[in-house]
C-alpha positions in Angstrom: 1.5 7.2 26.7 2.7 6.3 23.2 1.2 3.3 21.5 -1.4 2.7 24.2 -3.2 6.0 23.9 -6.3 4.6 22.2 -6.8 2.0 24.9 -7.0 4.7 27.6 -9.3 7.3 26.0 -12.7 6.1 27.2 -14.6 8.8 25.3 -13.0 7.6 22.1 -13.6 3.9 22.8 -17.3 4.2 22.5 -17.5 6.9 19.7 -18.9 5.4 16.5 -19.5 8.5 14.4 -17.3 11.1 12.7 -13.6 11.0 12.2 -11.7 8.5 14.3 -8.1 9.7 14.9 -4.9 7.7 14.9 -4.9 7.6 18.8 -8.6 6.8 19.1 -10.5 3.6 18.3 -13.9 2.1 17.7 -15.3 -0.6 19.9 -13.2 -3.8 19.5 -15.7 -5.8 17.3 -16.0 -2.9 14.8 -12.2 -2.4 15.0 -11.7 -6.0 14.1 -14.1 -5.7 11.1 -12.2 -2.7 9.9 -9.0 -4.8 10.2 -10.6 -7.4 7.9 -11.4 -4.7 5.3 -7.8 -3.5 5.4 -6.6 -7.1 4.9 -8.8 -7.4 1.8 -7.5 -4.0 0.5 -3.9 -5.0 0.7 -4.2 -8.6 -0.2 -4.3 -8.4 -4.0 -1.1 -6.4 -4.4 0.7 -8.1 -1.5 0.1 -11.5 -3.2 0.6 -10.3 -6.7 4.1 -8.8 -6.1 5.7 -12.1 -4.8 4.1 -14.1 -7.6 5.7 -11.7 -10.2 9.1 -12.3 -8.5 8.8 -16.0 -7.8 8.4 -15.6 -4.0 6.0 -17.6 -1.8 2.8 -15.5 -1.4 2.0 -17.0 2.0 5.3 -15.8 3.4 4.7 -12.4 1.8 1.3 -12.2 3.7 2.9 -13.4 6.9 5.7 -10.8 6.7 3.3 -8.0 5.8 1.6 -8.7 9.1 4.9 -8.9 11.1 6.2 -5.8 9.3 3.1 -3.8 10.2 3.5 -4.8 13.9 7.2 -3.7 13.7 6.1 -0.4 12.1 3.5 0.1 14.8 6.0 -0.5 17.6 8.7 1.8 16.1 6.3 4.7 15.4 4.7 4.3 18.9 1.3 3.6 17.3 1.1 7.1 16.0 1.2 6.6 12.2 -1.7 4.6 10.7 -0.2 2.5 7.9 -0.1 -1.0 6.6 3.1 -2.5 5.2 2.6 -4.7 2.2 4.8 -6.2 -0.6 6.6 -3.4 -2.5 6.3 -3.4 -6.3 9.4 -1.2 -6.5 11.6 -4.4 -6.1 10.1 -6.3 -9.0 12.3 -5.1 -11.8 15.6 -5.2 -9.9 14.8 -8.6 -8.3 14.1 -10.1 -11.7 17.3 -8.5 -13.1 19.4 -9.7 -10.1 18.1 -13.3 -10.1 17.4 -13.9 -13.9 13.9 -15.0 -13.0 12.0 -16.4 -16.0 8.6 -15.3 -14.8 6.9 -18.6 -13.8 7.1 -20.8 -10.7 9.5 -20.5 -7.8 12.6 -18.3 -8.2 15.6 -20.5 -8.1 17.9 -17.7 -7.1 15.7 -16.1 -4.5 18.5 -16.0 -2.0 20.4 -13.4 -4.0 17.3 -11.2 -4.0 16.8 -11.6 -0.2 20.4 -10.4 0.5 19.8 -7.3 -1.6 16.4 -6.7 0.1 18.1 -6.8 3.5 20.8 -4.4 2.4 18.2 -2.0 1.0 16.3 -2.2 4.3 19.4 -1.4 6.3 20.1 1.7 4.2 16.5 2.7 4.5 16.7 2.5 8.3 19.9 4.5 8.3 18.2 7.3 6.3 15.4 7.2 8.9 17.9 7.6 11.7 19.4 10.6 9.9 15.9 12.2 9.4 15.1 11.5 13.1 18.3 13.3 14.2 18.2 16.3 11.8 14.4 16.9 11.8 11.9 17.4 9.1 12.1 21.2 8.4 13.8 20.5 5.1 10.7 18.5 4.1 8.5 21.6 4.5 11.0 23.5 2.4 11.2 21.1 -0.5 7.7 19.6 -0.3 5.1 22.4 0.0 1.4 21.5 -0.6 1.6 21.9 -4.4 4.3 19.2 -4.5 2.8 16.8 -1.9 -0.6 17.1 -3.5 0.8 16.1 -6.9 2.9 13.3 -5.4 0.0 11.8 -3.5 -2.3 12.1 -6.6 0.2 10.3 -8.9 0.5 7.4 -6.4 -3.1 6.6 -7.2 -2.9 7.6 -10.9 0.2 5.6 -11.6 -1.5 2.4 -10.4 -4.6 3.0 -12.4 -3.5 0.9 -15.4 -3.2 -2.2 -13.2 -6.9 -2.9 -12.7 -7.9 -1.4 -16.0 -5.5 -3.2 -18.3 -4.4 -6.3 -16.3 -7.4 -7.4 -14.3 -10.1 -7.7 -16.9 -9.3 -10.4 -19.5 -12.7 -10.3 -21.3 -15.6 -8.0 -21.8 -17.5 -9.9 -19.1 -14.7 -9.2 -16.7 -14.8 -5.5 -17.5 -18.5 -5.4 -16.8 -17.9 -7.2 -13.5 -15.4 -4.5 -12.6 -18.3 -2.0 -13.2 -20.6 -4.0 -11.0 -18.0 -4.0 -8.3 -17.2 -0.3 -8.2 -20.9 0.6 -8.5 -21.6 -1.8 -5.6 -19.0 -0.1 -3.4 -20.3 3.4 -4.4 -23.9 2.4 -3.6 -22.9 1.1 -0.2 -20.9 4.3 0.4 -23.9 6.6 -0.4 -27.0 4.6 0.6 -25.8 2.6 3.7 -25.6 4.0 7.2 -23.5 3.3 10.2 -21.0 0.5 10.3 -22.2 -0.9 6.9 -21.2 2.4 5.3 -17.8 2.2 7.0 -17.3 -1.3 5.6 -18.1 -0.1 2.1 -15.2 -1.9 0.4 -15.7 -5.2 2.2 -19.5 -5.2 1.7 -19.2 -4.1 -1.9 -16.6 -6.9 -2.5 -18.8 -9.6 -1.0 -21.9 -8.4 -2.9 -20.1 -8.3 -6.3 -18.5 -11.7 -5.6 -22.0 -13.2 -5.1 -23.2 -11.6 -8.3 -20.1 -13.0 -10.1 -20.8 -16.5 -8.7 -24.4 -16.3 -9.8 -23.4 -15.3 -13.4 -20.5 -17.7 -13.8 -21.1 -20.7 -11.6 -24.8 -20.4 -12.0 -25.3 -19.2 -15.6 -22.0 -20.1 -17.2 -21.2 -16.5 -18.4 -17.6 -16.4 -17.4 -14.8 -18.2 -15.5 -16.5 -19.8 -12.5 -15.2 -19.3 -8.9 -13.0 -22.3 -8.1 -12.9 -23.3 -4.4 -11.2 -26.6 -5.0 -7.8 -25.3 -3.9 -9.4 -24.0 -0.7 -11.0 -27.4 0.0 -7.7 -29.2 -0.4 -5.6 -26.8 1.5 -4.7 -27.4 5.2 -6.0 -25.2 7.9 -2.5 -24.8 9.4 0.9 -25.0 7.7 4.3 -23.6 8.1 5.5 -21.4 5.2 8.7 -22.4 3.5 11.4 -20.0 4.8 14.5 -19.2 2.7 18.0 -18.2 3.6 19.4 -15.0 2.1 22.6 -15.0 0.1 24.7 -11.8 0.2 26.1 -11.0 -3.3 27.8 -7.6 -3.9 26.5 -7.3 -7.4 22.9 -8.2 -6.4 23.0 -5.7 -3.5 24.3 -2.9 -5.6 21.4 -3.6 -8.0 18.7 -3.7 -5.4 19.8 -1.1 -2.8 18.9 2.0 -5.0 15.2 1.0 -4.6 15.5 2.8 -1.3 14.9 6.1 -3.2 11.5 4.9 -4.2 10.6 3.6 -0.8 11.5 6.9 0.8 9.4 8.7 -1.8 6.4 6.4 -1.3 6.5 6.6 2.5 7.0 10.4 2.4 4.0 10.8 0.1 1.8 8.4 2.1 2.6 10.2 5.4 1.7 13.5 3.8 -1.5 12.0 2.6 -2.4 10.7 6.0 -1.5 14.1 7.5 -3.8 15.8 5.1 -6.7 13.4 5.8 -6.4 13.4 9.6 -5.4 17.0 10.1 -2.6 15.8 12.4 0.9 16.7 11.5 2.8 13.4 11.4 6.1 14.9 10.1 7.8 14.4 13.5 7.3 10.7 13.1 8.8 10.6 9.6 12.2 9.3 10.7 10.7 6.6 12.9 8.4 5.6 10.0 11.5 5.2 7.7 13.2 3.2 10.4 10.2 1.0 11.0 9.8 0.3 7.3 13.5 -0.4 6.9 13.6 -2.8 9.8 10.5 -4.6 8.6 12.1 -5.0 5.2 15.2 -6.5 6.7 13.2 -8.9 8.8 11.1 -9.9 5.8 14.1 -10.5 3.6 15.7 -12.6 6.3 12.9 -15.1 6.2 12.1 -15.2 2.4 9.7 -12.4 2.1 9.6 -9.4 -0.2 10.6 -5.8 0.6 7.7 -4.0 2.3 6.3 -0.4 2.0 3.5 1.6 3.3 0.4 0.8 1.3 -1.6 3.2 -0.9 -4.5 0.7 -1.0 -5.0 1.0 2.8 -4.7 4.8 2.7 -7.5 4.7 0.2 -9.6 2.7 2.7 -8.9 5.3 5.3 -9.9 8.1 3.0 -13.2 6.4 2.3 -14.0 5.4 5.9 -12.4 8.4 7.8 -11.2 5.8 10.4 -7.5 6.4 11.0 -7.1 4.4 14.3 -3.8 2.6 14.5 -5.6 -0.1 16.5 -7.3 -1.2 13.2 -3.9 -1.9 11.7 -2.9 -4.1 14.7 -5.9 -6.3 14.0 -5.2 -6.3 10.3 -1.6 -7.4 11.0 -2.6 -10.2 13.3 -5.1 -11.4 10.7 -2.3 -11.4 8.1 -0.1 -13.4 10.4 -2.8 -15.9 10.9 -3.3 -16.1 7.1 0.4 -16.6 6.6 0.2 -19.8 8.7 -3.1 -20.9 7.1 -3.0 -22.1 3.5 -6.8 -22.6 3.6 -7.6 -19.0 4.4 -5.0 -17.8 1.9 -6.6 -20.0 -0.8 -10.1 -18.6 0.0 -9.0 -15.0 -0.5 -7.1 -15.9 -3.6 -10.3 -17.4 -4.9 -11.8 -13.9 -5.0 -12.4 -13.3 -8.8 -9.7 -11.1 -10.4 -12.2 -8.6 -12.0 -13.8 -8.1 -8.6 -10.4 -7.3 -7.1 -9.9 -5.0 -10.1 -13.1 -3.1 -9.4 -12.1 -2.6 -5.8 -8.7 -1.4 -7.0 -10.3 1.2 -9.2 -12.1 2.6 -6.2 -9.1 2.6 -3.9 -6.6 4.0 -6.4 -9.2 6.7 -7.3 -9.6 7.7 -3.7 -5.8 8.1 -3.4 -5.7 10.4 -6.4 -8.6 12.5 -4.9 -6.7 12.7 -1.6 -3.9 14.5 -3.5 -6.3 17.0 -4.9 -7.8 17.5 -1.4 -4.3 18.6 -0.3 -4.4 21.4 -2.9 -7.9 22.5 -1.9 -7.3 22.4 1.9 -4.1 24.5 1.5 -5.6 26.8 -1.2 -2.9 26.2 -3.7 -2.9 29.1 -6.2 -2.9 27.7 -9.7 -2.9 31.2 -11.2 0.8 31.1 -10.2 2.6 29.5 -13.2 5.2 27.9 -10.8 2.4 25.9 -9.1 0.6 25.2 -12.3 3.7 23.7 -14.1 4.9 21.7 -11.1 1.5 20.1 -10.7 0.9 19.6 -14.5 4.3 18.0 -15.2 4.2 15.8 -12.1 0.8 14.4 -12.9 1.8 13.4 -16.4 5.2 11.9 -15.3 3.5 9.8 -12.7 0.4 8.8 -14.7 2.4 8.0 -17.8 4.9 6.0 -15.8 7.8 8.1 -17.1 11.0 6.1 -16.5 14.6 7.2 -16.2 17.4 4.6 -16.3 20.7 4.9 -14.5 22.7 1.9 -15.7 20.7 -1.1 -14.7 18.6 0.8 -12.2 15.3 2.2 -13.4 13.4 5.0 -11.6 9.7 4.5 -12.5 6.8 6.8 -12.7 6.2 7.4 -8.9 9.9 8.0 -8.3 10.4 10.3 -11.3 7.2 12.2 -10.4 8.3 12.6 -6.8 11.8 13.8 -7.3 10.8 15.6 -10.4 8.3 17.6 -8.5 10.8 18.4 -5.7 13.6 19.4 -8.1 11.3 21.4 -10.4 9.7 23.3 -7.6 13.2 24.1 -6.2 14.4 25.3 -9.6 11.3 27.5 -10.2 11.3 28.8 -6.7 14.8 30.2 -6.8 13.6 33.8 -6.5 12.8 33.1 -2.8 
């Protein structure tokens, strides 16, 4: 029955314990709460990426919700994923537009044209995969490769909260308070509170932050003035794309990274759920590509499946795609509400950093779990070297440049792992 399976399985509707599969769901109130948690998980990166490119964060939030609904429809509700702003576009957008790094991007139209072209190529690749099948994926991406790629997705992002989200010693200690809070909820809480470990941990640590800063003056206080001034409802400022050949040629190669990210994310979800999602790979690429095109058409960033939300799934063991419909609808509402957007942006940066440490770490462990579940033999030098080199390429953000296009750590690690495994596996 496609995307409506989880509405028709009465036994799954009322189940509140154990693993909740992609085609199952919790009761609607709990599903909605899980959606809120996924919004919180994606929010920091989805807002940060447009700010770094001079885009409007409210449009980015709006398009992340619309993009997730498009992805849900194209995949028939079978692949649990959230689409948020892609960091892969930042470097090429800055290069294509000459953005100075502060305020609105005056040449945003050029970037949007390139993003739309990239999405079109991405969707075309998805159509090819859908037609040809995914057997080649099994050949070129065995468990040793997929485990390493999934792990580096988390490890590559580790420096963001550690280096960029703690400006002072106090901020660093608040990150500790945050990830300890999340860990305590995960271990000591029971039932739905345990499932909402990231949301509960974030609220608790934000209250501690407010007590220490607003109350005792130990750090930068939480400022809610922007939220008080913001309107409850407001239309985002949409932008018209401009199609420039030079900008498109600069931005389109990002499709390589998007394919690598989506591939790794689907492998991670497959490993966590025990359900083989490879047959939906082409549809996932098409959904992500179409969502990127729609986003670029209205002034949003390119979108990609989000590692942060995969980390939440790993922690909660809830993979219901119904959760992502709620998360998407909340994001759409936030996109039209400057007040709610200002509230979430008021969450202290070190608290978001502490949450990011947890989420990125869970992604890295999900990669190791692929190795364990598939009993990868590391006494085999081929497996040992593929994993070892891939981890360092991704974690160290090893970058290769091809003219003006740069393939960063996740891209070099992904394609490096595939090519190195193929080279060392020639005897077969």
